[in-house]
PyMOL Python script that loads the backbone (N, CA, C, O; Angstrom):
from pymol import cmd

cmd.read_pdbstr("""\
ATOM      1  N   MET A   1     -18.122 -10.555  -1.354  1.00  0.00           N
ATOM      2  CA  MET A   1     -17.437  -9.719  -0.461  1.00  0.00           C
ATOM      3  C   MET A   1     -16.890  -8.644  -1.504  1.00  0.00           C
ATOM      4  O   MET A   1     -16.900  -8.998  -2.684  1.00  0.00           O
ATOM      5  N   TYR A   2     -16.532  -7.684  -1.274  1.00  0.00           N
ATOM      6  CA  TYR A   2     -15.896  -6.484  -2.401  1.00  0.00           C
ATOM      7  C   TYR A   2     -14.730  -6.107  -1.687  1.00  0.00           C
ATOM      8  O   TYR A   2     -14.865  -5.909  -0.480  1.00  0.00           O
ATOM      9  N   PRO A   3     -13.588  -5.968  -2.214  1.00  0.00           N
ATOM     10  CA  PRO A   3     -12.195  -5.829  -2.135  1.00  0.00           C
ATOM     11  C   PRO A   3     -12.032  -4.532  -1.459  1.00  0.00           C
ATOM     12  O   PRO A   3     -12.803  -3.577  -1.544  1.00  0.00           O
ATOM     13  N   THR A   4     -11.063  -4.596  -0.854  1.00  0.00           N
ATOM     14  CA  THR A   4     -11.118  -3.412   0.403  1.00  0.00           C
ATOM     15  C   THR A   4      -9.424  -3.132   0.002  1.00  0.00           C
ATOM     16  O   THR A   4      -8.697  -3.738  -0.785  1.00  0.00           O
ATOM     17  N   LYS A   5      -9.201  -2.177   0.727  1.00  0.00           N
ATOM     18  CA  LYS A   5      -7.659  -1.623  -0.058  1.00  0.00           C
ATOM     19  C   LYS A   5      -6.515  -2.307   0.849  1.00  0.00           C
ATOM     20  O   LYS A   5      -5.297  -2.127   0.867  1.00  0.00           O
ATOM     21  N   ASP A   6      -7.338  -3.141   1.583  1.00  0.00           N
ATOM     22  CA  ASP A   6      -6.311  -4.241   2.616  1.00  0.00           C
ATOM     23  C   ASP A   6      -6.945  -5.613   1.829  1.00  0.00           C
ATOM     24  O   ASP A   6      -6.621  -6.700   2.308  1.00  0.00           O
ATOM     25  N   TYR A   7      -7.588  -5.605   0.972  1.00  0.00           N
ATOM     26  CA  TYR A   7      -7.815  -7.135   0.703  1.00  0.00           C
ATOM     27  C   TYR A   7      -6.698  -7.816   0.076  1.00  0.00           C
ATOM     28  O   TYR A   7      -6.360  -8.924   0.492  1.00  0.00           O
ATOM     29  N   PHE A   8      -6.036  -7.201  -0.981  1.00  0.00           N
ATOM     30  CA  PHE A   8      -4.822  -7.885  -1.682  1.00  0.00           C
ATOM     31  C   PHE A   8      -3.574  -7.576  -0.828  1.00  0.00           C
ATOM     32  O   PHE A   8      -2.563  -7.683  -1.523  1.00  0.00           O
ATOM     33  N   CYS A   9      -3.285  -7.199   0.551  1.00  0.00           N
ATOM     34  CA  CYS A   9      -2.268  -7.228   1.368  1.00  0.00           C
ATOM     35  C   CYS A   9      -1.463  -8.811   1.328  1.00  0.00           C
ATOM     36  O   CYS A   9      -1.715 -10.000   1.520  1.00  0.00           O
ATOM     37  N   THR A  10      -0.508  -8.049   1.001  1.00  0.00           N
ATOM     38  CA  THR A  10       0.733  -9.291   1.110  1.00  0.00           C
ATOM     39  C   THR A  10       1.544  -9.470   2.256  1.00  0.00           C
ATOM     40  O   THR A  10       1.688 -10.651   2.572  1.00  0.00           O
ATOM     41  N   ASN A  11       1.979  -8.836   2.797  1.00  0.00           N
ATOM     42  CA  ASN A  11       2.222  -8.475   4.855  1.00  0.00           C
ATOM     43  C   ASN A  11       1.118  -8.783   5.727  1.00  0.00           C
ATOM     44  O   ASN A  11       0.083  -8.118   5.665  1.00  0.00           O
ATOM     45  N   ALA A  12       1.260  -9.772   6.562  1.00  0.00           N
ATOM     46  CA  ALA A  12      -0.141 -10.176   7.734  1.00  0.00           C
ATOM     47  C   ALA A  12       0.104  -9.206   8.325  1.00  0.00           C
ATOM     48  O   ALA A  12      -0.987  -8.676   8.534  1.00  0.00           O
ATOM     49  N   GLY A  13       1.161  -8.392   8.899  1.00  0.00           N
ATOM     50  CA  GLY A  13       1.520  -7.291   9.727  1.00  0.00           C
ATOM     51  C   GLY A  13       0.873  -6.218   9.310  1.00  0.00           C
ATOM     52  O   GLY A  13       0.770  -5.323  10.148  1.00  0.00           O
ATOM     53  N   ASP A  14       0.210  -5.959   7.837  1.00  0.00           N
ATOM     54  CA  ASP A  14      -0.612  -4.435   7.524  1.00  0.00           C
ATOM     55  C   ASP A  14      -1.877  -4.953   7.891  1.00  0.00           C
ATOM     56  O   ASP A  14      -2.659  -4.013   8.035  1.00  0.00           O
ATOM     57  N   LEU A  15      -2.395  -6.015   8.096  1.00  0.00           N
ATOM     58  CA  LEU A  15      -4.020  -6.405   8.136  1.00  0.00           C
ATOM     59  C   LEU A  15      -4.108  -5.905   9.521  1.00  0.00           C
ATOM     60  O   LEU A  15      -5.265  -5.573   9.781  1.00  0.00           O
ATOM     61  N   GLY A  16      -3.426  -5.765  10.332  1.00  0.00           N
ATOM     62  CA  GLY A  16      -3.989  -5.221  12.090  1.00  0.00           C
ATOM     63  C   GLY A  16      -3.856  -3.998  11.761  1.00  0.00           C
ATOM     64  O   GLY A  16      -4.805  -3.496  12.364  1.00  0.00           O
ATOM     65  N   ARG A  17      -3.377  -3.220  11.261  1.00  0.00           N
ATOM     66  CA  ARG A  17      -2.837  -1.314  11.462  1.00  0.00           C
ATOM     67  C   ARG A  17      -4.436  -0.890  11.794  1.00  0.00           C
ATOM     68  O   ARG A  17      -5.408  -1.490  11.334  1.00  0.00           O
ATOM     69  N   SER A  18      -4.487   0.115  12.570  1.00  0.00           N
ATOM     70  CA  SER A  18      -5.381   0.863  13.027  1.00  0.00           C
ATOM     71  C   SER A  18      -5.141   2.280  12.258  1.00  0.00           C
ATOM     72  O   SER A  18      -4.055   2.855  12.194  1.00  0.00           O
ATOM     73  N   GLU A  19      -6.146   2.650  11.791  1.00  0.00           N
ATOM     74  CA  GLU A  19      -6.077   4.379  11.540  1.00  0.00           C
ATOM     75  C   GLU A  19      -6.304   5.414  12.548  1.00  0.00           C
ATOM     76  O   GLU A  19      -6.103   6.610  12.335  1.00  0.00           O
ATOM     77  N   VAL A  20      -6.660   5.005  13.473  1.00  0.00           N
ATOM     78  CA  VAL A  20      -7.041   5.538  14.656  1.00  0.00           C
ATOM     79  C   VAL A  20      -5.841   5.470  16.037  1.00  0.00           C
ATOM     80  O   VAL A  20      -5.198   4.434  16.206  1.00  0.00           O
ATOM     81  N   GLY A  21      -5.717   6.246  16.627  1.00  0.00           N
ATOM     82  CA  GLY A  21      -4.958   6.216  18.187  1.00  0.00           C
ATOM     83  C   GLY A  21      -3.876   6.937  17.917  1.00  0.00           C
ATOM     84  O   GLY A  21      -3.736   7.546  16.856  1.00  0.00           O
ATOM     85  N   PRO A  22      -2.978   6.922  18.911  1.00  0.00           N
ATOM     86  CA  PRO A  22      -1.672   7.674  19.090  1.00  0.00           C
ATOM     87  C   PRO A  22      -1.146   7.484  17.838  1.00  0.00           C
ATOM     88  O   PRO A  22      -1.319   8.588  17.320  1.00  0.00           O
ATOM     89  N   LYS A  23      -0.761   6.978  17.249  1.00  0.00           N
ATOM     90  CA  LYS A  23       0.044   6.913  16.157  1.00  0.00           C
ATOM     91  C   LYS A  23      -0.353   7.501  14.722  1.00  0.00           C
ATOM     92  O   LYS A  23       0.316   7.493  13.689  1.00  0.00           O
ATOM     93  N   SER A  24      -1.735   8.052  14.974  1.00  0.00           N
ATOM     94  CA  SER A  24      -2.482   8.208  13.429  1.00  0.00           C
ATOM     95  C   SER A  24      -2.126   9.635  13.065  1.00  0.00           C
ATOM     96  O   SER A  24      -2.159  10.532  13.907  1.00  0.00           O
ATOM     97  N   VAL A  25      -1.835   9.806  11.986  1.00  0.00           N
ATOM     98  CA  VAL A  25      -1.376  11.273  11.256  1.00  0.00           C
ATOM     99  C   VAL A  25      -2.724  12.060  11.204  1.00  0.00           C
ATOM    100  O   VAL A  25      -3.828  11.599  10.915  1.00  0.00           O
ATOM    101  N   LYS A  26      -2.461  13.118  11.485  1.00  0.00           N
ATOM    102  CA  LYS A  26      -4.150  14.093  10.967  1.00  0.00           C
ATOM    103  C   LYS A  26      -3.928  14.243   9.879  1.00  0.00           C
ATOM    104  O   LYS A  26      -2.853  14.507   9.339  1.00  0.00           O
ATOM    105  N   LYS A  27      -5.213  14.043   9.324  1.00  0.00           N
ATOM    106  CA  LYS A  27      -5.060  14.388   7.522  1.00  0.00           C
ATOM    107  C   LYS A  27      -4.909  15.780   7.104  1.00  0.00           C
ATOM    108  O   LYS A  27      -5.529  16.613   7.765  1.00  0.00           O
ATOM    109  N   GLN A  28      -4.493  16.012   6.533  1.00  0.00           N
ATOM    110  CA  GLN A  28      -3.964  17.445   6.029  1.00  0.00           C
ATOM    111  C   GLN A  28      -4.930  17.851   4.592  1.00  0.00           C
ATOM    112  O   GLN A  28      -4.991  17.202   3.547  1.00  0.00           O
ATOM    113  N   ILE A  29      -5.640  19.140   4.936  1.00  0.00           N
ATOM    114  CA  ILE A  29      -6.611  19.923   4.056  1.00  0.00           C
ATOM    115  C   ILE A  29      -5.725  20.015   2.775  1.00  0.00           C
ATOM    116  O   ILE A  29      -4.698  20.654   3.005  1.00  0.00           O
ATOM    117  N   ILE A  30      -5.825  19.557   1.473  1.00  0.00           N
ATOM    118  CA  ILE A  30      -5.028  19.813   0.149  1.00  0.00           C
ATOM    119  C   ILE A  30      -6.265  20.459  -0.700  1.00  0.00           C
ATOM    120  O   ILE A  30      -7.414  20.019  -0.672  1.00  0.00           O
ATOM    121  N   ASN A  31      -5.865  21.476  -1.386  1.00  0.00           N
ATOM    122  CA  ASN A  31      -6.401  22.015  -2.191  1.00  0.00           C
ATOM    123  C   ASN A  31      -6.478  21.451  -3.654  1.00  0.00           C
ATOM    124  O   ASN A  31      -5.479  22.004  -4.115  1.00  0.00           O
ATOM    125  N   PHE A  32      -6.903  20.851  -4.502  1.00  0.00           N
ATOM    126  CA  PHE A  32      -6.857  20.471  -5.731  1.00  0.00           C
ATOM    127  C   PHE A  32      -7.333  21.415  -6.559  1.00  0.00           C
ATOM    128  O   PHE A  32      -7.241  20.964  -7.701  1.00  0.00           O
ATOM    129  N   ASP A  33      -7.799  22.506  -6.568  1.00  0.00           N
ATOM    130  CA  ASP A  33      -8.811  23.497  -7.677  1.00  0.00           C
ATOM    131  C   ASP A  33      -7.450  23.876  -8.450  1.00  0.00           C
ATOM    132  O   ASP A  33      -7.683  23.723  -9.649  1.00  0.00           O
ATOM    133  N   ASN A  34      -6.286  24.254  -8.280  1.00  0.00           N
ATOM    134  CA  ASN A  34      -5.563  24.541  -9.007  1.00  0.00           C
ATOM    135  C   ASN A  34      -4.808  23.951  -9.887  1.00  0.00           C
ATOM    136  O   ASN A  34      -3.954  24.631 -10.455  1.00  0.00           O
ATOM    137  N   LEU A  35      -4.957  22.464 -10.219  1.00  0.00           N
ATOM    138  CA  LEU A  35      -3.778  21.737 -10.539  1.00  0.00           C
ATOM    139  C   LEU A  35      -4.477  21.100 -12.467  1.00  0.00           C
ATOM    140  O   LEU A  35      -5.499  20.696 -13.020  1.00  0.00           O
ATOM    141  N   SER A  36      -3.013  21.428 -12.750  1.00  0.00           N
ATOM    142  CA  SER A  36      -3.339  21.212 -14.301  1.00  0.00           C
ATOM    143  C   SER A  36      -3.495  19.587 -14.447  1.00  0.00           C
ATOM    144  O   SER A  36      -3.322  18.695 -13.617  1.00  0.00           O
ATOM    145  N   ARG A  37      -3.805  19.555 -15.530  1.00  0.00           N
ATOM    146  CA  ARG A  37      -4.603  18.180 -16.138  1.00  0.00           C
ATOM    147  C   ARG A  37      -3.616  17.092 -15.493  1.00  0.00           C
ATOM    148  O   ARG A  37      -3.951  16.322 -14.593  1.00  0.00           O
ATOM    149  N   GLN A  38      -2.452  17.141 -16.042  1.00  0.00           N
ATOM    150  CA  GLN A  38      -1.804  16.236 -15.996  1.00  0.00           C
ATOM    151  C   GLN A  38      -1.115  15.984 -14.444  1.00  0.00           C
ATOM    152  O   GLN A  38      -0.746  14.845 -14.157  1.00  0.00           O
ATOM    153  N   GLU A  39      -0.988  16.910 -13.629  1.00  0.00           N
ATOM    154  CA  GLU A  39      -0.965  17.351 -12.383  1.00  0.00           C
ATOM    155  C   GLU A  39      -1.893  16.430 -11.637  1.00  0.00           C
ATOM    156  O   GLU A  39      -1.375  15.630 -10.858  1.00  0.00           O
ATOM    157  N   ALA A  40      -3.156  16.444 -11.775  1.00  0.00           N
ATOM    158  CA  ALA A  40      -4.259  15.947 -11.502  1.00  0.00           C
ATOM    159  C   ALA A  40      -4.112  14.552 -11.594  1.00  0.00           C
ATOM    160  O   ALA A  40      -4.222  13.838 -10.598  1.00  0.00           O
ATOM    161  N   VAL A  41      -3.835  14.047 -12.881  1.00  0.00           N
ATOM    162  CA  VAL A  41      -3.819  12.729 -13.277  1.00  0.00           C
ATOM    163  C   VAL A  41      -2.384  11.977 -12.174  1.00  0.00           C
ATOM    164  O   VAL A  41      -2.498  10.826 -11.753  1.00  0.00           O
ATOM    165  N   GLU A  42      -1.478  12.601 -11.938  1.00  0.00           N
ATOM    166  CA  GLU A  42      -0.524  11.886 -11.370  1.00  0.00           C
ATOM    167  C   GLU A  42      -1.019  11.839  -9.797  1.00  0.00           C
ATOM    168  O   GLU A  42      -0.730  10.912  -9.039  1.00  0.00           O
ATOM    169  N   VAL A  43      -1.719  12.855  -9.470  1.00  0.00           N
ATOM    170  CA  VAL A  43      -2.347  12.666  -7.781  1.00  0.00           C
ATOM    171  C   VAL A  43      -3.136  11.364  -7.812  1.00  0.00           C
ATOM    172  O   VAL A  43      -2.934  10.353  -7.140  1.00  0.00           O
ATOM    173  N   PHE A  44      -4.168  11.614  -8.819  1.00  0.00           N
ATOM    174  CA  PHE A  44      -4.928  10.113  -8.864  1.00  0.00           C
ATOM    175  C   PHE A  44      -4.236   9.030  -8.646  1.00  0.00           C
ATOM    176  O   PHE A  44      -4.422   8.265  -7.700  1.00  0.00           O
ATOM    177  N   GLN A  45      -2.952   8.845  -9.977  1.00  0.00           N
ATOM    178  CA  GLN A  45      -2.382   7.590  -9.974  1.00  0.00           C
ATOM    179  C   GLN A  45      -1.476   7.185  -8.753  1.00  0.00           C
ATOM    180  O   GLN A  45      -0.968   6.072  -8.613  1.00  0.00           O
ATOM    181  N   GLY A  46      -1.337   8.321  -7.829  1.00  0.00           N
ATOM    182  CA  GLY A  46      -0.509   8.688  -6.612  1.00  0.00           C
ATOM    183  C   GLY A  46      -1.197   7.699  -5.857  1.00  0.00           C
ATOM    184  O   GLY A  46      -0.620   6.720  -5.382  1.00  0.00           O
ATOM    185  N   MET A  47      -2.448   7.930  -5.729  1.00  0.00           N
ATOM    186  CA  MET A  47      -3.457   7.613  -4.562  1.00  0.00           C
ATOM    187  C   MET A  47      -3.434   6.116  -5.061  1.00  0.00           C
ATOM    188  O   MET A  47      -2.994   5.266  -4.287  1.00  0.00           O
ATOM    189  N   LEU A  48      -3.889   5.740  -6.324  1.00  0.00           N
ATOM    190  CA  LEU A  48      -3.981   4.204  -6.583  1.00  0.00           C
ATOM    191  C   LEU A  48      -2.838   3.683  -5.958  1.00  0.00           C
ATOM    192  O   LEU A  48      -2.951   2.566  -5.453  1.00  0.00           O
ATOM    193  N   SER A  49      -1.890   4.193  -5.897  1.00  0.00           N
ATOM    194  CA  SER A  49      -0.086   3.326  -5.721  1.00  0.00           C
ATOM    195  C   SER A  49      -0.352   3.166  -4.310  1.00  0.00           C
ATOM    196  O   SER A  49      -0.212   2.150  -3.629  1.00  0.00           O
ATOM    197  N   ASP A  50      -0.967   4.908  -3.791  1.00  0.00           N
ATOM    198  CA  ASP A  50      -0.948   4.338  -1.953  1.00  0.00           C
ATOM    199  C   ASP A  50      -2.242   3.314  -1.321  1.00  0.00           C
ATOM    200  O   ASP A  50      -2.185   2.731  -0.238  1.00  0.00           O
ATOM    201  N   LEU A  51      -3.138   3.276  -2.072  1.00  0.00           N
ATOM    202  CA  LEU A  51      -3.867   2.291  -2.063  1.00  0.00           C
ATOM    203  C   LEU A  51      -3.519   0.751  -1.991  1.00  0.00           C
ATOM    204  O   LEU A  51      -4.201  -0.024  -1.321  1.00  0.00           O
ATOM    205  N   GLY A  52      -2.509   0.389  -2.658  1.00  0.00           N
ATOM    206  CA  GLY A  52      -2.270  -1.066  -3.305  1.00  0.00           C
ATOM    207  C   GLY A  52      -3.151  -1.611  -4.400  1.00  0.00           C
ATOM    208  O   GLY A  52      -3.396  -2.791  -4.649  1.00  0.00           O
ATOM    209  N   ILE A  53      -3.632  -0.383  -5.081  1.00  0.00           N
ATOM    210  CA  ILE A  53      -4.419  -0.711  -6.203  1.00  0.00           C
ATOM    211  C   ILE A  53      -3.073  -1.649  -7.426  1.00  0.00           C
ATOM    212  O   ILE A  53      -2.056  -1.220  -7.971  1.00  0.00           O
ATOM    213  N   ALA A  54      -3.737  -3.029  -7.435  1.00  0.00           N
ATOM    214  CA  ALA A  54      -2.642  -3.485  -8.813  1.00  0.00           C
ATOM    215  C   ALA A  54      -3.359  -3.684 -10.082  1.00  0.00           C
ATOM    216  O   ALA A  54      -4.579  -3.580 -10.211  1.00  0.00           O
ATOM    217  N   VAL A  55      -2.406  -4.018 -11.135  1.00  0.00           N
ATOM    218  CA  VAL A  55      -2.816  -3.818 -12.288  1.00  0.00           C
ATOM    219  C   VAL A  55      -3.527  -4.800 -12.463  1.00  0.00           C
ATOM    220  O   VAL A  55      -3.761  -4.849 -13.671  1.00  0.00           O
ATOM    221  N   THR A  56      -4.071  -5.722 -11.881  1.00  0.00           N
ATOM    222  CA  THR A  56      -4.941  -6.896 -12.201  1.00  0.00           C
ATOM    223  C   THR A  56      -6.519  -6.444 -11.734  1.00  0.00           C
ATOM    224  O   THR A  56      -7.499  -7.106 -12.077  1.00  0.00           O
ATOM    225  N   TRP A  57      -6.617  -5.155 -10.860  1.00  0.00           N
ATOM    226  CA  TRP A  57      -8.133  -4.636 -10.364  1.00  0.00           C
ATOM    227  C   TRP A  57      -8.888  -4.510 -11.887  1.00  0.00           C
ATOM    228  O   TRP A  57      -8.359  -4.205 -12.956  1.00  0.00           O
ATOM    229  N   LYS A  58     -10.040  -4.787 -11.665  1.00  0.00           N
ATOM    230  CA  LYS A  58     -11.132  -4.146 -12.388  1.00  0.00           C
ATOM    231  C   LYS A  58     -11.486  -3.114 -11.886  1.00  0.00           C
ATOM    232  O   LYS A  58     -11.406  -2.959 -10.667  1.00  0.00           O
ATOM    233  N   TRP A  59     -11.910  -2.267 -12.617  1.00  0.00           N
ATOM    234  CA  TRP A  59     -12.566  -0.729 -12.608  1.00  0.00           C
ATOM    235  C   TRP A  59     -13.399  -0.685 -11.541  1.00  0.00           C
ATOM    236  O   TRP A  59     -13.323   0.125 -10.617  1.00  0.00           O
ATOM    237  N   GLU A  60     -14.424  -1.804 -11.699  1.00  0.00           N
ATOM    238  CA  GLU A  60     -15.667  -1.463 -10.269  1.00  0.00           C
ATOM    239  C   GLU A  60     -14.977  -1.909  -9.100  1.00  0.00           C
ATOM    240  O   GLU A  60     -15.541  -1.573  -8.059  1.00  0.00           O
ATOM    241  N   ASP A  61     -13.690  -2.711  -8.932  1.00  0.00           N
ATOM    242  CA  ASP A  61     -13.524  -2.788  -7.496  1.00  0.00           C
ATOM    243  C   ASP A  61     -12.688  -1.722  -6.760  1.00  0.00           C
ATOM    244  O   ASP A  61     -12.590  -1.436  -5.567  1.00  0.00           O
ATOM    245  N   VAL A  62     -11.861  -1.009  -8.392  1.00  0.00           N
ATOM    246  CA  VAL A  62     -11.028   0.302  -7.937  1.00  0.00           C
ATOM    247  C   VAL A  62     -11.894   1.096  -7.220  1.00  0.00           C
ATOM    248  O   VAL A  62     -11.583   1.569  -6.127  1.00  0.00           O
ATOM    249  N   ASN A  63     -13.082   1.300  -7.815  1.00  0.00           N
ATOM    250  CA  ASN A  63     -14.350   2.337  -7.782  1.00  0.00           C
ATOM    251  C   ASN A  63     -14.783   2.540  -6.399  1.00  0.00           C
ATOM    252  O   ASN A  63     -14.793   3.474  -5.598  1.00  0.00           O
ATOM    253  N   ARG A  64     -15.259   0.888  -6.430  1.00  0.00           N
ATOM    254  CA  ARG A  64     -15.144   1.191  -4.642  1.00  0.00           C
ATOM    255  C   ARG A  64     -14.040   1.172  -3.674  1.00  0.00           C
ATOM    256  O   ARG A  64     -14.136   1.486  -2.487  1.00  0.00           O
ATOM    257  N   VAL A  65     -13.351   0.915  -4.074  1.00  0.00           N
ATOM    258  CA  VAL A  65     -11.708   1.417  -2.793  1.00  0.00           C
ATOM    259  C   VAL A  65     -11.724   2.608  -2.737  1.00  0.00           C
ATOM    260  O   VAL A  65     -11.840   2.980  -1.569  1.00  0.00           O
ATOM    261  N   VAL A  66     -11.639   3.703  -3.705  1.00  0.00           N
ATOM    262  CA  VAL A  66     -11.205   4.550  -3.995  1.00  0.00           C
ATOM    263  C   VAL A  66     -12.291   5.718  -3.559  1.00  0.00           C
ATOM    264  O   VAL A  66     -11.811   6.793  -3.197  1.00  0.00           O
ATOM    265  N   GLN A  67     -13.657   5.574  -3.574  1.00  0.00           N
ATOM    266  CA  GLN A  67     -14.426   6.334  -2.930  1.00  0.00           C
ATOM    267  C   GLN A  67     -14.435   7.163  -1.775  1.00  0.00           C
ATOM    268  O   GLN A  67     -15.001   8.239  -1.585  1.00  0.00           O
ATOM    269  N   ASN A  68     -13.745   6.510  -1.073  1.00  0.00           N
ATOM    270  CA  ASN A  68     -13.875   7.149   0.484  1.00  0.00           C
ATOM    271  C   ASN A  68     -12.596   8.147   0.635  1.00  0.00           C
ATOM    272  O   ASN A  68     -12.543   8.844   1.648  1.00  0.00           O
ATOM    273  N   ASP A  69     -11.602   8.235  -0.304  1.00  0.00           N
ATOM    274  CA  ASP A  69     -10.745   8.833  -0.518  1.00  0.00           C
ATOM    275  C   ASP A  69     -10.574  10.350  -0.628  1.00  0.00           C
ATOM    276  O   ASP A  69     -11.670  10.669  -1.090  1.00  0.00           O
ATOM    277  N   GLU A  70      -9.804  11.596  -0.473  1.00  0.00           N
ATOM    278  CA  GLU A  70     -10.395  12.753  -0.663  1.00  0.00           C
ATOM    279  C   GLU A  70      -9.755  13.093  -2.136  1.00  0.00           C
ATOM    280  O   GLU A  70     -10.187  13.944  -2.914  1.00  0.00           O
ATOM    281  N   ARG A  71      -8.471  12.115  -2.367  1.00  0.00           N
ATOM    282  CA  ARG A  71      -8.117  12.437  -3.746  1.00  0.00           C
ATOM    283  C   ARG A  71      -8.755  12.117  -5.196  1.00  0.00           C
ATOM    284  O   ARG A  71      -8.414  12.512  -6.311  1.00  0.00           O
ATOM    285  N   VAL A  72      -9.983  11.114  -4.715  1.00  0.00           N
ATOM    286  CA  VAL A  72     -10.289  10.582  -5.986  1.00  0.00           C
ATOM    287  C   VAL A  72     -11.176  12.083  -6.839  1.00  0.00           C
ATOM    288  O   VAL A  72     -11.489  12.115  -8.029  1.00  0.00           O
ATOM    289  N   LYS A  73     -11.399  13.113  -5.883  1.00  0.00           N
ATOM    290  CA  LYS A  73     -11.856  14.092  -6.634  1.00  0.00           C
ATOM    291  C   LYS A  73     -11.269  15.094  -7.247  1.00  0.00           C
ATOM    292  O   LYS A  73     -11.548  16.184  -7.746  1.00  0.00           O
ATOM    293  N   VAL A  74     -10.160  14.237  -7.017  1.00  0.00           N
ATOM    294  CA  VAL A  74      -9.002  15.553  -8.161  1.00  0.00           C
ATOM    295  C   VAL A  74      -9.092  15.318  -9.622  1.00  0.00           C
ATOM    296  O   VAL A  74      -8.463  16.099 -10.336  1.00  0.00           O
ATOM    297  N   LEU A  75      -9.726  14.434 -10.142  1.00  0.00           N
ATOM    298  CA  LEU A  75     -10.256  14.487 -11.385  1.00  0.00           C
ATOM    299  C   LEU A  75     -11.724  14.446 -11.153  1.00  0.00           C
ATOM    300  O   LEU A  75     -12.244  13.678 -10.343  1.00  0.00           O
ATOM    301  N   ARG A  76     -12.335  15.242 -11.842  1.00  0.00           N
ATOM    302  CA  ARG A  76     -13.870  15.559 -11.850  1.00  0.00           C
ATOM    303  C   ARG A  76     -14.972  14.751 -12.245  1.00  0.00           C
ATOM    304  O   ARG A  76     -16.076  14.799 -11.703  1.00  0.00           O
ATOM    305  N   THR A  77     -14.558  13.750 -13.523  1.00  0.00           N
ATOM    306  CA  THR A  77     -15.550  13.392 -14.129  1.00  0.00           C
ATOM    307  C   THR A  77     -14.767  11.586 -13.879  1.00  0.00           C
ATOM    308  O   THR A  77     -13.647  11.265 -13.484  1.00  0.00           O
ATOM    309  N   MET A  78     -15.930  10.765 -14.308  1.00  0.00           N
ATOM    310  CA  MET A  78     -15.939   9.197 -14.033  1.00  0.00           C
ATOM    311  C   MET A  78     -14.535   9.195 -15.268  1.00  0.00           C
ATOM    312  O   MET A  78     -13.341   9.008 -15.034  1.00  0.00           O
ATOM    313  N   ALA A  79     -15.348   9.527 -16.861  1.00  0.00           N
ATOM    314  CA  ALA A  79     -14.279   9.311 -17.458  1.00  0.00           C
ATOM    315  C   ALA A  79     -12.755   9.435 -17.642  1.00  0.00           C
ATOM    316  O   ALA A  79     -11.914   8.896 -18.362  1.00  0.00           O
ATOM    317  N   ASP A  80     -12.765  10.515 -16.540  1.00  0.00           N
ATOM    318  CA  ASP A  80     -11.511  11.090 -16.543  1.00  0.00           C
ATOM    319  C   ASP A  80     -10.659   9.993 -15.702  1.00  0.00           C
ATOM    320  O   ASP A  80      -9.601   9.597 -16.191  1.00  0.00           O
ATOM    321  N   ARG A  81     -11.145   9.439 -14.310  1.00  0.00           N
ATOM    322  CA  ARG A  81     -10.517   8.683 -13.769  1.00  0.00           C
ATOM    323  C   ARG A  81     -10.452   7.249 -14.088  1.00  0.00           C
ATOM    324  O   ARG A  81      -9.614   6.559 -13.507  1.00  0.00           O
ATOM    325  N   LYS A  82     -11.371   6.649 -15.084  1.00  0.00           N
ATOM    326  CA  LYS A  82     -11.460   5.552 -15.508  1.00  0.00           C
ATOM    327  C   LYS A  82     -10.070   5.384 -16.844  1.00  0.00           C
ATOM    328  O   LYS A  82      -9.531   4.337 -17.202  1.00  0.00           O
ATOM    329  N   GLN A  83      -9.807   6.741 -17.322  1.00  0.00           N
ATOM    330  CA  GLN A  83      -8.816   6.854 -18.355  1.00  0.00           C
ATOM    331  C   GLN A  83      -7.664   6.984 -17.452  1.00  0.00           C
ATOM    332  O   GLN A  83      -7.074   5.913 -17.590  1.00  0.00           O
ATOM    333  N   ALA A  84      -7.085   7.622 -16.695  1.00  0.00           N
ATOM    334  CA  ALA A  84      -5.959   7.336 -15.862  1.00  0.00           C
ATOM    335  C   ALA A  84      -5.748   6.376 -15.362  1.00  0.00           C
ATOM    336  O   ALA A  84      -4.611   5.909 -15.427  1.00  0.00           O
ATOM    337  N   PHE A  85      -6.923   5.613 -14.564  1.00  0.00           N
ATOM    338  CA  PHE A  85      -6.892   4.181 -14.196  1.00  0.00           C
ATOM    339  C   PHE A  85      -6.508   3.280 -15.366  1.00  0.00           C
ATOM    340  O   PHE A  85      -5.969   2.221 -15.043  1.00  0.00           O
ATOM    341  N   GLN A  86      -6.684   3.505 -16.642  1.00  0.00           N
ATOM    342  CA  GLN A  86      -6.188   2.642 -17.668  1.00  0.00           C
ATOM    343  C   GLN A  86      -4.789   3.047 -17.941  1.00  0.00           C
ATOM    344  O   GLN A  86      -3.928   2.197 -18.167  1.00  0.00           O
ATOM    345  N   ASP A  87      -4.522   4.364 -17.928  1.00  0.00           N
ATOM    346  CA  ASP A  87      -2.955   4.433 -18.004  1.00  0.00           C
ATOM    347  C   ASP A  87      -2.065   4.199 -16.929  1.00  0.00           C
ATOM    348  O   ASP A  87      -0.878   4.104 -17.240  1.00  0.00           O
ATOM    349  N   TYR A  88      -2.379   4.079 -15.688  1.00  0.00           N
ATOM    350  CA  TYR A  88      -1.726   3.321 -14.858  1.00  0.00           C
ATOM    351  C   TYR A  88      -1.687   2.057 -14.945  1.00  0.00           C
ATOM    352  O   TYR A  88      -0.632   1.535 -14.584  1.00  0.00           O
ATOM    353  N   ILE A  89      -2.579   1.337 -15.344  1.00  0.00           N
ATOM    354  CA  ILE A  89      -2.217  -0.393 -15.266  1.00  0.00           C
ATOM    355  C   ILE A  89      -1.421  -0.537 -16.776  1.00  0.00           C
ATOM    356  O   ILE A  89      -0.761  -1.559 -16.960  1.00  0.00           O
ATOM    357  N   PHE A  90      -1.491   0.508 -17.862  1.00  0.00           N
ATOM    358  CA  PHE A  90      -0.412  -0.239 -18.908  1.00  0.00           C
ATOM    359  C   PHE A  90       0.669   0.430 -19.017  1.00  0.00           C
ATOM    360  O   PHE A  90       1.574   0.026 -19.747  1.00  0.00           O
TER     361      PHE A  90
END
""", "prot")
cmd.dss("prot")
cmd.show_as("cartoon", "prot")
cmd.util.cbc("prot")
cmd.orient("prot")
């Protein structure tokens, strides 16, 4: 079993939430093309925080969880993503 974004949830109420239905929010189309390197790292680390990535997670688990999020593309190379994750956990 691979961790998902809900794997390490601490609130039992959070596990039953659904992203479809009347309360769902339409995804905003965001253009990440003109961001500076520092802004791109901040967006990537914000995504990690939003998904509930803990500092105890390994990169392989993080990569599986974030691959479906559009904000992962803000950093173009895997090396940049790994470095941003390392900065996030330390």
